[in-house]
MDAnalysis code that builds the backbone (N, CA, C; Angstrom):
import MDAnalysis as mda
import numpy as np

u = mda.Universe.empty(561, n_residues=187, atom_resindex=np.repeat(np.arange(187), 3), trajectory=True)
u.add_TopologyAttr("name", ["N", "CA", "C"] * 187)
u.add_TopologyAttr("resid", np.arange(1, 188))
u.add_TopologyAttr("resname", ["MET", "ALA", "TYR", "ASN", "VAL", "ASP", "GLU", "SER", "TYR", "ARG", "LEU", "ARG", "LYS", "MET", "ALA", "GLN", "LEU", "ALA", "SER", "PHE", "ALA", "GLU", "SER", "VAL", "LEU", "ASP", "VAL", "GLY", "CYS", "ALA", "GLN", "TYR", "PRO", "ASN", "VAL", "PHE", "LEU", "LYS", "ASN", "LYS", "THR", "VAL", "VAL", "GLY", "VAL", "ASP", "LEU", "GLU", "ASP", "GLY", "ILE", "MET", "PRO", "CYS", "ASN", "TYR", "THR", "ASN", "PHE", "ILE", "ARG", "GLY", "ASP", "LEU", "ARG", "THR", "VAL", "VAL", "GLU", "SER", "ASN", "ARG", "ALA", "TYR", "GLN", "ALA", "VAL", "VAL", "ALA", "GLY", "GLU", "VAL", "LEU", "GLU", "HIS", "VAL", "LYS", "ASP", "PRO", "ILE", "GLY", "PHE", "LEU", "ARG", "GLN", "CYS", "ASN", "HIS", "VAL", "LEU", "GLU", "PRO", "GLY", "GLY", "SER", "LEU", "ILE", "LEU", "SER", "THR", "PRO", "ASN", "PRO", "HIS", "CYS", "PRO", "ILE", "GLU", "SER", "LEU", "LEU", "THR", "ILE", "THR", "LEU", "SER", "ARG", "LYS", "PHE", "TYR", "TYR", "THR", "ALA", "ASP", "HIS", "VAL", "MET", "LEU", "PHE", "PRO", "GLN", "ARG", "TRP", "LEU", "ILE", "ARG", "MET", "LEU", "GLU", "LEU", "ALA", "ASP", "PHE", "VAL", "ASP", "VAL", "GLN", "LEU", "TYR", "SER", "GLY", "GLY", "PHE", "PRO", "ILE", "PRO", "GLY", "ILE", "GLY", "LEU", "LEU", "PRO", "CYS", "PRO", "ARG", "TYR", "LEU", "CYS", "TYR", "GLN", "THR", "ILE", "ALA", "VAL", "ALA", "LYS", "LYS"])
u.atoms.positions = np.array([
    [0.843, -1.172, 0.000],
    [0.000, 0.000, 0.000],
    [0.894, 1.243, 0.000],
    [0.661, 2.121, -0.904],
    [1.464, 3.340, -1.004],
    [0.695, 4.519, -0.414],
    [1.405, 5.350, 0.312],
    [0.817, 6.567, 0.848],
    [1.493, 7.741, 0.169],
    [0.702, 8.642, -0.345],
    [1.265, 9.846, -0.935],
    [1.317, 10.928, 0.126],
    [2.453, 11.545, 0.233],
    [2.659, 12.612, 1.201],
    [3.046, 13.859, 0.429],
    [2.468, 14.994, 0.792],
    [2.802, 16.269, 0.168],
    [4.285, 16.564, 0.405],
    [5.045, 16.722, -0.663],
    [6.489, 16.919, -0.596],
    [6.902, 18.394, -0.567],
    [5.957, 19.302, -0.402],
    [6.252, 20.741, -0.485],
    [7.343, 21.190, 0.484],
    [7.321, 20.700, 1.710],
    [8.321, 21.123, 2.697],
    [9.734, 20.818, 2.194],
    [9.955, 19.570, 1.744],
    [11.281, 19.161, 1.247],
    [11.669, 19.965, 0.014],
    [10.746, 20.125, -0.934],
    [11.037, 20.853, -2.170],
    [11.361, 22.315, -1.889],
    [10.619, 22.948, -0.973],
    [10.901, 24.348, -0.597],
    [12.291, 24.471, 0.012],
    [12.607, 23.550, 0.907],
    [13.912, 23.591, 1.587],
    [15.045, 23.433, 0.569],
    [14.895, 22.511, -0.367],
    [15.934, 22.308, -1.376],
    [16.060, 23.541, -2.278],
    [14.945, 24.139, -2.652],
    [14.979, 25.356, -3.477],
    [15.663, 26.498, -2.722],
    [15.378, 26.614, -1.434],
    [16.022, 27.647, -0.617],
    [17.531, 27.430, -0.586],
    [17.966, 26.191, -0.434],
    [19.395, 25.883, -0.386],
    [20.079, 26.113, -1.734],
    [19.321, 26.091, -2.823],
    [19.863, 26.336, -4.167],
    [19.653, 27.773, -4.626],
    [19.095, 28.616, -3.788],
    [18.715, 29.978, -4.213],
    [19.911, 30.852, -4.583],
    [21.113, 30.500, -4.160],
    [22.313, 31.285, -4.477],
    [22.688, 31.186, -5.963],
    [22.238, 30.132, -6.629],
    [22.717, 29.803, -7.971],
    [21.883, 30.461, -9.063],
    [22.567, 30.911, -10.104],
    [21.840, 31.375, -11.294],
    [21.373, 30.197, -12.127],
    [22.200, 29.137, -12.193],
    [21.857, 27.974, -13.023],
    [21.758, 26.717, -12.158],
    [20.659, 25.982, -12.358],
    [20.392, 24.770, -11.578],
    [20.042, 23.641, -12.527],
    [20.624, 22.477, -12.272],
    [20.252, 21.255, -12.960],
    [19.478, 20.407, -11.968],
    [18.235, 20.073, -12.287],
    [17.380, 19.255, -11.427],
    [17.359, 17.840, -11.998],
    [18.090, 16.928, -11.353],
    [18.256, 15.559, -11.833],
    [17.122, 14.681, -11.294],
    [16.491, 13.932, -12.184],
    [15.422, 13.028, -11.768],
    [14.165, 13.746, -11.355],
    [13.786, 14.751, -12.124],
    [12.717, 15.667, -11.727],
    [11.324, 15.312, -12.239],
    [11.180, 14.278, -13.053],
    [9.891, 14.034, -13.712],
    [8.750, 13.798, -12.722],
    [9.006, 13.055, -11.645],
    [7.928, 12.758, -10.699],
    [7.598, 13.958, -9.820],
    [8.622, 14.669, -9.349],
    [8.414, 15.828, -8.481],
    [9.220, 17.020, -8.971],
    [8.813, 17.654, -10.076],
    [9.530, 18.872, -10.476],
    [9.384, 19.922, -9.378],
    [10.436, 20.669, -9.159],
    [10.448, 21.609, -8.043],
    [9.938, 22.980, -8.473],
    [8.670, 23.236, -8.187],
    [8.036, 24.503, -8.563],
    [8.567, 25.673, -7.744],
    [9.349, 25.386, -6.700],
    [9.864, 26.440, -5.826],
    [11.232, 26.962, -6.264],
    [11.859, 26.331, -7.262],
    [13.125, 26.839, -7.782],
    [12.859, 28.130, -8.550],
    [13.463, 29.218, -8.124],
    [13.252, 30.539, -8.747],
    [14.515, 31.058, -9.419],
    [15.417, 30.170, -9.754],
    [16.697, 30.548, -10.338],
    [16.509, 31.007, -11.781],
    [17.476, 31.739, -12.300],
    [17.401, 32.266, -13.674],
    [17.280, 31.135, -14.692],
    [18.092, 30.083, -14.535],
    [18.067, 28.931, -15.437],
    [17.830, 27.673, -14.615],
    [16.767, 26.947, -14.921],
    [16.476, 25.669, -14.276],
    [16.278, 24.643, -15.385],
    [17.173, 23.661, -15.423],
    [17.113, 22.607, -16.437],
    [16.798, 21.294, -15.729],
    [15.765, 20.616, -16.203],
    [15.418, 19.311, -15.668],
    [15.985, 18.209, -16.538],
    [16.381, 17.105, -15.917],
    [16.842, 15.928, -16.668],
    [16.250, 14.695, -16.003],
    [15.679, 13.816, -16.821],
    [15.093, 12.579, -16.312],
    [14.990, 11.573, -17.439],
    [14.970, 10.304, -17.059],
    [14.794, 9.236, -18.042],
    [13.378, 9.224, -18.601],
    [12.424, 9.708, -17.805],
    [11.025, 9.722, -18.212],
    [10.580, 11.150, -18.492],
    [9.594, 11.274, -19.381],
    [8.995, 12.587, -19.616],
    [8.144, 12.961, -18.412],
    [8.101, 14.214, -18.135],
    [7.258, 14.725, -17.063],
    [6.659, 16.038, -17.484],
    [5.729, 16.517, -16.705],
    [5.139, 17.831, -16.957],
    [5.986, 18.839, -16.196],
    [6.725, 19.628, -16.938],
    [7.621, 20.590, -16.315],
    [6.873, 21.893, -16.036],
    [7.030, 22.410, -14.834],
    [6.392, 23.686, -14.520],
    [7.043, 24.831, -15.287],
    [6.395, 25.963, -15.296],
    [6.859, 27.106, -16.096],
    [8.180, 27.683, -15.595],
    [8.628, 27.341, -14.386],
    [9.909, 27.873, -13.906],
    [11.114, 27.131, -14.480],
    [10.887, 26.033, -15.221],
    [11.988, 25.315, -15.867],
    [12.225, 25.929, -17.244],
    [13.492, 26.156, -17.576],
    [13.820, 26.749, -18.870],
    [14.062, 25.700, -19.943],
    [14.359, 24.450, -19.505],
    [14.631, 23.387, -20.468],
    [14.448, 22.038, -19.783],
    [14.196, 21.017, -20.592],
    [14.109, 19.648, -20.086],
    [14.903, 18.744, -21.016],
    [15.735, 17.880, -20.432],
    [16.548, 16.936, -21.187],
    [16.051, 15.536, -20.856],
    [15.623, 14.811, -21.869],
    [15.246, 13.422, -21.623],
    [16.504, 12.579, -21.762],
    [16.917, 11.999, -20.656],
    [18.127, 11.204, -20.624],
    [18.597, 11.060, -19.198],
    [19.819, 10.594, -19.034],
    [20.376, 10.472, -17.695],
    [21.499, 11.487, -17.518],
    [22.150, 11.416, -16.396],
    [23.191, 12.400, -16.084],
    [24.363, 12.322, -17.050],
    [24.611, 11.134, -17.627],
    [25.695, 11.017, -18.619],
    [25.452, 11.934, -19.807],
    [24.185, 12.111, -20.187],
    [23.835, 13.011, -21.293],
    [24.323, 14.422, -20.994],
    [24.160, 14.853, -19.746],
    [24.592, 16.202, -19.345],
    [26.112, 16.266, -19.280],
    [26.746, 15.221, -18.739],
    [28.214, 15.184, -18.668],
    [28.801, 15.332, -20.067],
    [28.247, 14.608, -21.037],
    [28.749, 14.648, -22.411],
    [28.529, 15.999, -23.080],
    [27.559, 16.778, -22.611],
    [27.298, 18.091, -23.213],
    [28.322, 19.141, -22.776],
    [29.122, 18.815, -21.746],
    [30.125, 19.741, -21.202],
    [29.527, 21.033, -20.665],
    [28.273, 21.032, -20.305],
    [27.622, 22.190, -19.695],
    [27.801, 22.101, -18.189],
    [28.070, 23.214, -17.537],
    [28.261, 23.242, -16.086],
    [27.201, 24.123, -15.434],
    [26.853, 23.777, -14.218],
    [25.805, 24.476, -13.458],
    [26.356, 24.900, -12.107],
    [25.770, 25.949, -11.549],
    [26.187, 26.401, -10.224],
    [25.620, 25.515, -9.119],
    [24.494, 24.857, -9.404],
    [23.903, 23.937, -8.425],
    [23.294, 22.750, -9.158],
    [23.425, 21.590, -8.544],
    [22.741, 20.386, -9.004],
    [21.819, 19.965, -7.878],
    [20.554, 19.771, -8.208],
    [19.549, 19.316, -7.256],
    [19.161, 17.896, -7.659],
    [19.159, 16.997, -6.690],
    [18.775, 15.601, -6.956],
    [17.903, 15.125, -5.795],
    [16.619, 15.332, -5.929],
    [15.677, 14.965, -4.877],
    [15.182, 13.543, -5.015],
    [15.485, 12.723, -4.008],
    [14.995, 11.350, -3.938],
    [15.427, 10.535, -5.157],
    [16.700, 10.646, -5.531],
    [17.264, 9.933, -6.674],
    [18.320, 8.922, -6.228],
    [19.181, 9.302, -5.299],
    [20.350, 8.512, -4.941],
    [20.004, 7.074, -4.569],
    [18.909, 6.876, -3.872],
    [18.517, 5.535, -3.425],
    [18.063, 4.633, -4.574],
    [17.911, 5.197, -5.773],
    [17.471, 4.440, -6.947],
    [18.630, 3.980, -7.836],
    [19.834, 4.520, -7.630],
    [20.935, 4.216, -8.549],
    [21.804, 3.077, -8.027],
    [22.280, 2.249, -8.950],
    [23.078, 1.076, -8.579],
    [24.525, 1.433, -8.250],
    [25.018, 2.553, -8.775],
    [26.386, 2.997, -8.501],
    [26.306, 4.405, -7.900],
    [25.985, 4.518, -6.608],
    [25.768, 5.850, -6.031],
    [27.010, 6.746, -6.050],
    [28.189, 6.188, -5.817],
    [29.392, 7.033, -5.829],
    [29.684, 7.505, -7.250],
    [29.483, 6.645, -8.241],
    [29.628, 7.064, -9.638],
    [28.649, 8.178, -9.988],
    [27.417, 8.048, -9.514],
    [26.412, 9.093, -9.733],
    [26.855, 10.409, -9.099],
    [27.339, 10.339, -7.864],
    [27.793, 11.553, -7.179],
    [28.980, 12.182, -7.907],
    [29.867, 11.370, -8.452],
    [30.997, 11.905, -9.226],
    [30.514, 12.604, -10.496],
    [29.469, 12.057, -11.134],
    [28.897, 12.720, -12.308],
    [28.279, 14.058, -11.906],
    [27.614, 14.108, -10.761],
    [27.065, 15.379, -10.269],
    [28.186, 16.387, -10.067],
    [29.292, 15.939, -9.472],
    [30.443, 16.806, -9.255],
    [30.986, 17.320, -10.590],
    [31.029, 16.443, -11.586],
    [31.571, 16.793, -12.908],
    [30.789, 17.920, -13.584],
    [29.476, 17.958, -13.411],
    [28.655, 18.974, -14.095],
    [28.507, 20.255, -13.276],
    [29.168, 20.330, -12.130],
    [29.136, 21.554, -11.326],
    [30.273, 22.488, -11.700],
    [29.978, 23.770, -11.676],
    [31.027, 24.772, -11.808],
    [31.895, 24.735, -10.556],
    [33.145, 25.194, -10.636],
    [33.974, 25.275, -9.430],
    [33.249, 26.096, -8.355],
    [33.227, 25.581, -7.153],
    [32.535, 26.256, -6.057],
    [31.042, 26.004, -6.012],
    [30.529, 25.248, -6.972],
    [29.101, 24.947, -7.003],
    [28.704, 23.957, -5.922],
    [27.393, 23.745, -5.784],
    [26.882, 22.870, -4.734],
    [25.937, 21.817, -5.271],
    [26.026, 20.660, -4.675],
    [25.060, 19.589, -4.882],
    [24.090, 19.641, -3.713],
    [22.802, 19.635, -4.011],
    [21.754, 19.591, -3.005],
    [20.933, 18.344, -3.303],
    [21.003, 17.355, -2.420],
    [20.263, 16.125, -2.675],
    [19.436, 15.746, -1.457],
    [18.405, 14.951, -1.696],
    [17.653, 14.370, -0.593],
    [17.526, 12.881, -0.832],
    [17.474, 12.149, 0.281],
    [17.376, 10.696, 0.232],
    [16.752, 10.221, 1.538],
    [16.036, 9.098, 1.523],
    [15.437, 8.613, 2.769],
    [16.483, 8.325, 3.851],
    [16.104, 8.556, 5.080],
    [16.953, 8.291, 6.235],
    [16.565, 6.925, 6.809],
    [17.421, 5.901, 6.687],
    [17.059, 4.579, 7.179],
    [16.973, 4.474, 8.693],
    [17.396, 5.529, 9.411],
    [17.344, 5.494, 10.873],
    [16.227, 6.345, 11.459],
    [15.324, 6.822, 10.625],
    [14.196, 7.582, 11.176],
    [13.295, 6.613, 11.945],
    [12.506, 7.099, 12.903],
    [11.666, 6.205, 13.710],
    [10.713, 5.334, 12.883],
    [10.131, 5.876, 11.833],
    [9.214, 5.084, 11.007],
    [9.963, 3.918, 10.368],
    [11.100, 4.204, 9.746],
    [11.869, 3.159, 9.070],
    [12.387, 2.133, 10.073],
    [12.796, 2.580, 11.245],
    [13.277, 1.651, 12.272],
    [12.171, 0.696, 12.706],
    [10.982, 1.197, 12.940],
    [9.848, 0.356, 13.328],
    [9.493, -0.626, 12.214],
    [9.461, -0.144, 10.985],
    [9.120, -1.019, 9.860],
    [10.221, -2.052, 9.593],
    [11.470, -1.722, 9.938],
    [12.556, -2.691, 9.807],
    [12.434, -3.776, 10.884],
    [12.094, -3.394, 12.090],
    [11.911, -4.380, 13.163],
    [10.846, -5.403, 12.767],
    [9.748, -4.918, 12.178],
    [8.648, -5.814, 11.806],
    [8.813, -6.396, 10.403],
    [9.822, -5.937, 9.677],
    [10.057, -6.324, 8.276],
    [8.836, -6.068, 7.393],
    [8.096, -5.029, 7.727],
    [6.898, -4.670, 6.968],
    [7.266, -4.095, 5.603],
    [6.571, -4.544, 4.597],
    [6.703, -3.971, 3.252],
    [5.417, -3.270, 2.846],
    [4.544, -3.053, 3.801],
    [3.239, -2.465, 3.514],
    [3.302, -0.933, 3.405],
    [4.152, -0.304, 4.187],
    [4.207, 1.155, 4.235],
    [5.616, 1.642, 3.900],
    [5.704, 2.767, 3.204],
    [6.986, 3.409, 2.893],
    [8.012, 2.417, 2.351],
    [7.604, 1.630, 1.399],
    [8.469, 0.610, 0.812],
    [8.257, 0.616, -0.688],
    [9.332, 0.569, -1.426],
    [9.219, 0.509, -2.878],
    [10.315, -0.382, -3.438],
    [9.948, -1.188, -4.381],
    [10.927, -2.064, -5.031],
    [11.901, -1.267, -5.893],
    [11.621, 0.018, -6.151],
    [12.506, 0.865, -6.952],
    [13.759, 1.298, -6.195],
    [13.742, 1.203, -4.872],
    [14.914, 1.596, -4.088],
    [15.943, 0.484, -4.114],
    [17.186, 0.853, -4.396],
    [18.288, -0.100, -4.428],
    [18.937, -0.195, -3.046],
    [19.137, 0.958, -2.387],
    [19.737, 0.979, -1.052],
    [19.429, 2.300, -0.378],
    [19.550, 2.299, 0.939],
    [19.367, 3.510, 1.741],
    [20.697, 3.861, 2.410],
    [20.842, 5.128, 2.801],
    [22.131, 5.617, 3.269],
    [22.009, 6.286, 4.633],
    [22.591, 5.681, 5.682],
    [22.648, 6.353, 6.981],
    [23.373, 7.686, 6.834],
    [22.994, 8.648, 7.644],
    [23.485, 10.010, 7.464],
    [25.004, 10.133, 7.526],
    [25.652, 9.497, 8.465],
    [27.116, 9.662, 8.540],
    [27.818, 8.984, 7.375],
    [27.237, 7.941, 6.801],
    [27.829, 7.288, 5.638],
    [27.507, 8.042, 4.357],
    [26.423, 8.779, 4.352],
    [26.125, 9.667, 3.225],
    [27.224, 10.729, 3.117],
    [27.631, 11.257, 4.253],
    [28.742, 12.227, 4.262],
    [29.994, 11.592, 3.657],
    [30.304, 10.367, 4.069],
    [31.504, 9.688, 3.569],
    [31.438, 9.463, 2.070],
    [30.265, 9.066, 1.562],
    [30.110, 8.859, 0.120],
    [30.355, 10.155, -0.643],
    [29.844, 11.257, -0.129],
    [30.056, 12.551, -0.781],
    [31.541, 12.912, -0.769],
    [32.224, 12.627, 0.327],
    [33.670, 12.874, 0.383],
    [34.413, 12.014, -0.637],
    [34.011, 10.749, -0.781],
    [34.648, 9.867, -1.769],
    [34.437, 10.356, -3.196],
    [33.359, 11.126, -3.412],
    [33.081, 11.697, -4.727],
    [33.687, 13.098, -4.865],
    [34.628, 13.434, -3.970],
    [35.391, 14.689, -4.003],
    [34.572, 15.928, -3.659],
    [33.532, 15.771, -2.865],
    [32.808, 16.929, -2.340],
    [33.398, 17.316, -0.989],
    [33.225, 18.586, -0.621],
    [33.707, 19.101, 0.660],
    [32.580, 19.864, 1.340],
    [32.816, 20.233, 2.592],
    [31.877, 21.055, 3.369],
    [30.458, 20.487, 3.336],
    [30.317, 19.216, 3.619],
    [29.003, 18.567, 3.591],
    [28.193, 18.987, 4.815],
    [26.983, 19.438, 4.564],
    [26.047, 19.809, 5.617],
    [24.776, 18.985, 5.438],
    [24.198, 18.516, 6.543],
    [22.957, 17.749, 6.485],
    [21.828, 18.516, 7.155],
    [20.630, 18.375, 6.576],
    [19.432, 19.044, 7.068],
    [18.275, 18.061, 7.098],
    [17.285, 18.409, 7.849],
    [16.067, 17.605, 7.894],
    [15.194, 17.905, 6.678],
    [14.717, 16.838, 6.049],
    [13.762, 16.981, 4.954],
    [12.328, 16.838, 5.433],
    [12.152, 16.671, 6.739],
    [10.822, 16.603, 7.316],
    [10.415, 15.204, 7.759],
    [9.310, 15.171, 8.475],
    [8.725, 13.928, 8.977],
    [7.340, 13.793, 8.352],
    [7.038, 12.636, 7.713],
    [5.780, 12.509, 6.973],
    [4.581, 12.179, 7.860],
    [3.520, 12.909, 7.647],
    [2.229, 12.615, 8.265],
    [1.237, 12.443, 7.121],
    [0.801, 11.188, 6.851],
    [-0.149, 10.978, 5.740],
    [-1.371, 11.879, 5.874],
    [-1.755, 12.454, 4.751],
    [-2.901, 13.358, 4.729],
    [-2.550, 14.784, 5.096],
    [-1.371, 14.996, 5.680],
    [-0.943, 16.344, 6.069],
    [0.263, 16.767, 5.250],
    [1.299, 15.924, 5.227],
    [2.515, 16.242, 4.480],
    [3.735, 16.113, 5.351],
    [4.827, 16.655, 4.874],
    [6.074, 16.652, 5.628],
    [6.072, 17.821, 6.600],
    [6.423, 17.540, 7.832],
    [6.478, 18.576, 8.865],
    [7.919, 18.740, 9.333],
    [8.295, 19.957, 9.753],
    [9.644, 20.166, 10.263],
    [9.926, 19.258, 11.462],
    [11.163, 18.778, 11.554],
    [11.583, 17.962, 12.692],
    [13.103, 17.998, 12.753],
    [13.690, 17.543, 13.874],
    [15.155, 17.498, 13.950],
    [15.743, 16.541, 12.903],
    [16.958, 16.822, 12.490],
    [17.620, 16.034, 11.443],
    [17.676, 14.550, 11.776],
    [17.984, 14.180, 13.003],
    [18.136, 12.768, 13.336],
    [16.804, 12.008, 13.319],
    [15.673, 12.710, 13.342],
    [14.361, 12.071, 13.281],
    [13.738, 12.116, 11.887],
    [14.348, 12.850, 10.982],
    [13.727, 13.100, 9.682],
    [13.579, 11.829, 8.856],
    [12.568, 11.823, 8.034],
    [12.372, 10.704, 7.111],
    [13.254, 10.867, 5.886],
    [13.492, 12.124, 5.483],
    [14.322, 12.416, 4.323],
    [15.450, 13.349, 4.736],
    [16.674, 12.924, 4.457],
    [17.841, 13.744, 4.735],
    [18.143, 14.599, 3.523],
    [18.423, 15.875, 3.755],
    [18.888, 16.761, 2.689],
    [20.376, 17.015, 2.942],
    [21.189, 16.764, 1.933],
    [22.631, 16.986, 2.024],
    [23.020, 18.100, 1.056],
    [23.876, 18.984, 1.504],
    [24.454, 20.032, 0.667],
    [25.965, 19.854, 0.715],
    [26.589, 19.767, -0.455],
    [28.028, 19.552, -0.523],
    [28.617, 20.441, -1.610],
    [29.780, 20.955, -1.353],
    [30.454, 21.852, -2.310],
    [31.473, 21.104, -3.147],
    [31.616, 21.594, -4.388],
    [32.644, 21.052, -5.280],
    [33.990, 21.607, -4.884],
])
């Protein structure tokens, strides 16, 4: 059984963290394009077509390799709820680093496997709630930092992406309790 939760809190927070940039690449945006990105240039890239909001200036159908091959660089790369879907997460993070301008930032979000909901569902081995066969792996927060360092990122900061309440949405909460971790890392 799938529960849909309003993702506005997480999307707003990620847009706020990317607000310094003139150019943003939003990786894996087809399911949840970020309507809160107000940057001068917002380019979406995804394997699937999606309905892009009017704040996006372009959409690329493809994967991150398509962007790497174009030799275009961005001041910020946003990747919301993508990392847990890729089979080579460090390779993906290195590709994100490659398409960033010097001094640029990666802003990503990914589920926190140590949040209270996930911990309870792991104890019971429940696959009924907050479970998807599309996820390849989850990343504890301190190991997420290490993965970003292995991909040559520095100054990694972690933030809470909120705590989900079905029918209400994501609500602010402390980072260690959050369901979704937001990481910001500099090139």
